[in-house]
C-alpha positions as a Python dict, from the first residue, in 0.01 Angstrom:
ca = {
    (1, 'M'): (0, 0, 0),
    (2, 'F'): (274, 79, -243),
    (3, 'L'): (553, -173, -275),
    (4, 'D'): (896, -66, -424),
    (5, 'I'): (953, -318, -702),
    (6, 'D'): (1208, -284, -971),
    (7, 'G'): (1224, 102, -935),
    (8, 'N'): (847, 118, -953),
    (9, 'K'): (592, 205, -712),
    (10, 'V'): (345, -84, -716),
    (11, 'F'): (-9, -69, -572),
    (12, 'A'): (-113, -380, -378),
    (13, 'L'): (-379, -491, -141),
    (14, 'S'): (-400, -783, 98),
    (15, 'F'): (-701, -891, 313),
    (16, 'G'): (-750, -1167, 562),
    (17, 'N'): (-506, -1376, 756),
    (18, 'A'): (-591, -1729, 678),
    (19, 'Q'): (-335, -2006, 608),
    (20, 'R'): (-423, -2031, 243),
    (21, 'T'): (-376, -1747, 17),
    (22, 'I'): (-488, -1645, -334),
    (23, 'L'): (-318, -1387, -539),
    (24, 'A'): (-499, -1240, -840),
    (25, 'H'): (-357, -1080, -1157),
    (26, 'S'): (-602, -857, -1367),
    (27, 'G'): (-642, -832, -1723),
    (28, 'W'): (-514, -599, -2006),
    (29, 'V'): (-536, -242, -1842),
    (30, 'G'): (-752, -361, -1558),
    (31, 'N'): (-641, -307, -1211),
    (32, 'F'): (-713, -445, -860),
    (33, 'E'): (-1099, -353, -906),
    (34, 'D'): (-1125, -618, -1160),
    (35, 'W'): (-1109, -884, -869),
    (36, 'I'): (-1186, -689, -559),
    (37, 'A'): (-1582, -766, -544),
    (38, 'T'): (-1494, -1125, -556),
    (39, 'L'): (-1187, -1125, -315),
    (40, 'A'): (-1385, -949, -53),
    (41, 'P'): (-1613, -1239, 46),
    (42, 'L'): (-1324, -1497, 0),
    (43, 'S'): (-1109, -1291, 258),
    (44, 'K'): (-1331, -1439, 529),
    (45, 'T'): (-1165, -1780, 487),
    (46, 'W'): (-860, -1686, 260),
    (47, 'R'): (-581, -1446, 262),
    (48, 'T'): (-647, -1252, -66),
    (49, 'A'): (-400, -1024, -234),
    (50, 'I'): (-420, -816, -559),
    (51, 'Y'): (-187, -567, -726),
    (52, 'D'): (-202, -315, -1022),
    (53, 'H'): (48, -452, -1266),
    (54, 'R'): (275, -249, -1478),
    (55, 'G'): (93, 68, -1644),
    (56, 'T'): (-254, 3, -1480),
    (57, 'G'): (-427, 173, -1181),
    (58, 'E'): (-176, 329, -953),
    (59, 'T'): (119, 151, -1088),
    (60, 'Q'): (236, 417, -1350),
    (61, 'V'): (562, 307, -1541),
    (62, 'P'): (696, 413, -1869),
    (63, 'V'): (568, 209, -2172),
    (64, 'G'): (931, 91, -2236),
    (65, 'K'): (945, -98, -1906),
    (66, 'I'): (630, -303, -1991),
    (67, 'S'): (724, -660, -2119),
    (68, 'H'): (603, -997, -2069),
    (69, 'E'): (911, -1093, -1884),
    (70, 'A'): (883, -806, -1647),
    (71, 'L'): (521, -887, -1570),
    (72, 'I'): (629, -1239, -1486),
    (73, 'D'): (897, -1132, -1271),
    (74, 'D'): (661, -892, -1085),
    (75, 'V'): (439, -1178, -975),
    (76, 'F'): (724, -1316, -760),
    (77, 'R'): (843, -987, -650),
    (78, 'V'): (502, -895, -521),
    (79, 'M'): (473, -1244, -357),
    (80, 'D'): (808, -1185, -176),
    (81, 'A'): (721, -819, -80),
    (82, 'L'): (383, -953, 59),
    (83, 'H'): (553, -1247, 235),
    (84, 'I'): (351, -1506, 19),
    (85, 'D'): (564, -1832, 5),
    (86, 'R'): (287, -2033, -179),
    (87, 'C'): (-59, -1949, -313),
    (88, 'V'): (-327, -2018, -547),
    (89, 'L'): (-256, -1769, -853),
    (90, 'G'): (-556, -1635, -1052),
    (91, 'G'): (-525, -1466, -1390),
    (92, 'F'): (-803, -1289, -1590),
    (93, 'S'): (-812, -1226, -1952),
    (94, 'R'): (-470, -1100, -2078),
    (95, 'G'): (-343, -1165, -1741),
    (96, 'T'): (-370, -1534, -1805),
    (97, 'I'): (-55, -1512, -2035),
    (98, 'T'): (142, -1396, -1737),
    (99, 'V'): (17, -1648, -1475),
    (100, 'L'): (40, -1949, -1692),
    (101, 'R'): (418, -1862, -1755),
    (102, 'A'): (469, -1784, -1396),
    (103, 'V'): (342, -2126, -1279),
    (104, 'L'): (561, -2297, -1537),
    (105, 'R'): (872, -2099, -1414),
    (106, 'H'): (815, -2190, -1060),
    (107, 'P'): (555, -2460, -997),
    (108, 'E'): (688, -2518, -644),
    (109, 'R'): (538, -2161, -523),
    (110, 'F'): (189, -2252, -633),
    (111, 'D'): (-88, -2462, -461),
    (112, 'G'): (-326, -2402, -741),
    (113, 'L'): (-412, -2195, -1065),
    (114, 'M'): (-728, -2015, -1175),
    (115, 'L'): (-783, -1890, -1527),
    (116, 'M'): (-1081, -1678, -1580),
    (117, 'N'): (-1200, -1568, -1938),
    (118, 'G'): (-869, -1631, -2070),
    (119, 'Y'): (-625, -1897, -2179),
    (120, 'G'): (-287, -1742, -2218),
    (121, 'D'): (-130, -1766, -2557),
    (122, 'V'): (-254, -2136, -2597),
    (123, 'Q'): (-363, -2204, -2945),
    (124, 'L'): (-575, -2498, -3087),
    (125, 'P'): (-374, -2711, -3303),
    (126, 'D'): (-367, -2619, -3667),
    (127, 'K'): (-634, -2359, -3595),
    (128, 'P'): (-463, -2053, -3481),
    (129, 'T'): (-665, -1763, -3317),
    (130, 'A'): (-661, -1451, -3553),
    (131, 'P'): (-525, -1143, -3372),
    (132, 'R'): (-785, -897, -3265),
    (133, 'P'): (-781, -531, -3369),
    (134, 'A'): (-579, -291, -3154),
    (135, 'P'): (-764, -67, -2935),
    (136, 'S'): (-670, 233, -3142),
    (137, 'Q'): (-865, 52, -3434),
    (138, 'W'): (-1180, 19, -3218),
    (139, 'P'): (-1495, 211, -3317),
    (140, 'G'): (-1492, 564, -3186),
    (141, 'E'): (-1276, 863, -3200),
    (142, 'T'): (-1102, 887, -2877),
    (143, 'F'): (-959, 653, -2605),
    (144, 'R'): (-1272, 696, -2401),
    (145, 'D'): (-1481, 609, -2708),
    (146, 'H'): (-1300, 298, -2749),
    (147, 'L'): (-1343, 197, -2392),
    (148, 'E'): (-1700, 263, -2393),
    (149, 'W'): (-1750, 38, -2699),
    (150, 'F'): (-1529, -243, -2530),
    (151, 'A'): (-1751, -217, -2233),
    (152, 'D'): (-2067, -260, -2423),
    (153, 'Q'): (-1925, -572, -2574),
    (154, 'I'): (-1805, -750, -2253),
    (155, 'V'): (-2089, -690, -2030),
    (156, 'P'): (-2414, -845, -2193),
    (157, 'E'): (-2580, -921, -1859),
    (158, 'P'): (-2919, -745, -1810),
    (159, 'D'): (-2943, -427, -1605),
    (160, 'S'): (-2566, -377, -1604),
    (161, 'D'): (-2508, -28, -1711),
    (162, 'H'): (-2338, 37, -1366),
    (163, 'I'): (-2103, -249, -1455),
    (164, 'K'): (-2008, -106, -1781),
    (165, 'R'): (-1956, 228, -1623),
    (166, 'W'): (-1731, 70, -1360),
    (167, 'A'): (-1524, -98, -1639),
    (168, 'V'): (-1477, 234, -1832),
    (169, 'N'): (-1370, 392, -1522),
    (170, 'I'): (-1106, 120, -1437),
    (171, 'L'): (-965, 102, -1786),
    (172, 'S'): (-942, 473, -1845),
    (173, 'R'): (-702, 498, -1551),
    (174, 'S'): (-427, 374, -1784),
    (175, 'S'): (-300, 556, -2108),
    (176, 'P'): (-367, 491, -2473),
    (177, 'E'): (-2, 410, -2508),
    (178, 'V'): (-13, 144, -2234),
    (179, 'A'): (-331, 9, -2356),
    (180, 'E'): (-194, -35, -2707),
    (181, 'R'): (132, -201, -2572),
    (182, 'L'): (-42, -436, -2341),
    (183, 'H'): (-288, -544, -2589),
    (184, 'T'): (-62, -603, -2900),
    (185, 'M'): (281, -734, -2740),
    (186, 'K'): (341, -1102, -2807),
    (187, 'P'): (565, -1343, -2608),
    (188, 'E'): (889, -1382, -2796),
    (189, 'D'): (946, -1748, -2672),
    (190, 'P'): (667, -1981, -2807),
    (191, 'I'): (588, -2280, -2570),
    (192, 'D'): (449, -2601, -2670),
    (193, 'W'): (122, -2615, -2450),
    (194, 'A'): (18, -2955, -2550),
    (195, 'K'): (351, -3070, -2387),
    (196, 'R'): (380, -2832, -2106),
    (197, 'L'): (23, -2799, -1969),
    (198, 'P'): (-4, -3174, -1864),
    (199, 'E'): (300, -3103, -1644),
    (200, 'L'): (102, -2875, -1415),
    (201, 'R'): (-12, -3115, -1157),
    (202, 'M'): (-160, -2854, -936),
    (203, 'P'): (-544, -2824, -914),
    (204, 'T'): (-667, -2563, -1180),
    (205, 'L'): (-991, -2398, -1207),
    (206, 'L'): (-1121, -2253, -1526),
    (207, 'V'): (-1402, -2010, -1533),
    (208, 'H'): (-1563, -1878, -1846),
    (209, 'G'): (-1853, -1656, -1910),
    (210, 'E'): (-2077, -1813, -2169),
    (211, 'K'): (-2137, -1491, -2369),
    (212, 'D'): (-1775, -1379, -2382),
    (213, 'P'): (-1731, -1212, -2739),
    (214, 'F'): (-1355, -1230, -2750),
    (215, 'Y'): (-1240, -1540, -2574),
    (216, 'R'): (-1358, -1880, -2728),
    (217, 'L'): (-1502, -2155, -2504),
    (218, 'E'): (-1357, -2417, -2739),
    (219, 'L'): (-1014, -2308, -2641),
    (220, 'M'): (-1093, -2310, -2270),
    (221, 'Q'): (-1217, -2667, -2319),
    (222, 'Y'): (-891, -2745, -2491),
    (223, 'V'): (-676, -2619, -2200),
    (224, 'D'): (-918, -2808, -1971),
    (225, 'S'): (-843, -3137, -2172),
    (226, 'L'): (-479, -3092, -2137),
    (227, 'L'): (-450, -3025, -1755),
    (228, 'P'): (-440, -3340, -1527),
    (229, 'D'): (-638, -3189, -1224),
    (230, 'S'): (-876, -2920, -1371),
    (231, 'K'): (-1253, -2807, -1376),
    (232, 'L'): (-1427, -2595, -1631),
    (233, 'V'): (-1709, -2382, -1505),
    (234, 'V'): (-1913, -2208, -1764),
    (235, 'M'): (-2110, -1903, -1625),
    (236, 'E'): (-2442, -1909, -1798),
    (237, 'G'): (-2548, -1569, -1917),
    (238, 'S'): (-2218, -1400, -1829),
    (239, 'G'): (-1974, -1203, -2052),
    (240, 'H'): (-1627, -1131, -2006),
    (241, 'V'): (-1625, -996, -1648),
    (242, 'P'): (-1828, -1238, -1418),
    (243, 'M'): (-1608, -1154, -1118),
    (244, 'M'): (-1737, -799, -1153),
    (245, 'A'): (-2101, -872, -1262),
    (246, 'R'): (-2134, -1196, -1036),
    (247, 'P'): (-1873, -1175, -762),
    (248, 'L'): (-2069, -1372, -501),
    (249, 'D'): (-2118, -1655, -769),
    (250, 'V'): (-1755, -1658, -873),
    (251, 'A'): (-1630, -1634, -511),
    (252, 'K'): (-1844, -1956, -451),
    (253, 'V'): (-1715, -2129, -742),
    (254, 'I'): (-1351, -2065, -625),
    (255, 'D'): (-1417, -2185, -268),
    (256, 'D'): (-1602, -2486, -370),
    (257, 'F'): (-1328, -2614, -600),
    (258, 'F'): (-1025, -2527, -379),
    (259, 'S'): (-1138, -2573, -33),
    (260, 'P'): (-1128, -2969, -53),
    (261, 'R'): (-785, -2947, -193),
    (262, 'I'): (-630, -2660, 6),
    (263, 'H'): (-668, -2599, 366),
}
């Protein structure tokens, strides 16, 4: 379905009719397909929802309308449009920047938080993460070349050419300009995460692919250490997209963690 949000047509999907809900936010220029293979089995016992954020998939917007604040605002606009009062909010990769700030803004709207292969813009004390090259600087001549190189990096699982092809097809539905914007823009308001993360009393699940070449395990461990009710699950042998390469395993991890806490 398409939702009318802030003058944009936002593509969203919702499955299942259980009392508990998980709303997922994709990464970089990924769309609903980032999560759909994991959300499908969960929809048997959860209400699951996903949407294409600005500039991705079927939610096409001008580059000038993409900002951190707009992405955060859209989380609540989508929740309201889908009549979701409270939910577990999941974020993947670059999308963890959005979901972390969303739960800080209105923690009363969330039963739980999930961060997968991403830690927002949290930095280790006195050890800042060096910025990664923009997509336009990746190997290859064309946008498609850049995406194929990226897919090769993020999917190290054996016998996974079909996952790499799927990833490229998902990402290529955006534009080079949107890809550059979403990859390079930085939040303007710094947050003292060492102070703010301990304020998040909600159950939080952290999932990290052991072989992720871009997101460091030590930062996921640092985030885990600051949260009062969290669990870090490292997916051995997985790369950056375990929810695509190992969806049934990720769905089980989610259900096992949240089911005793959220009914």
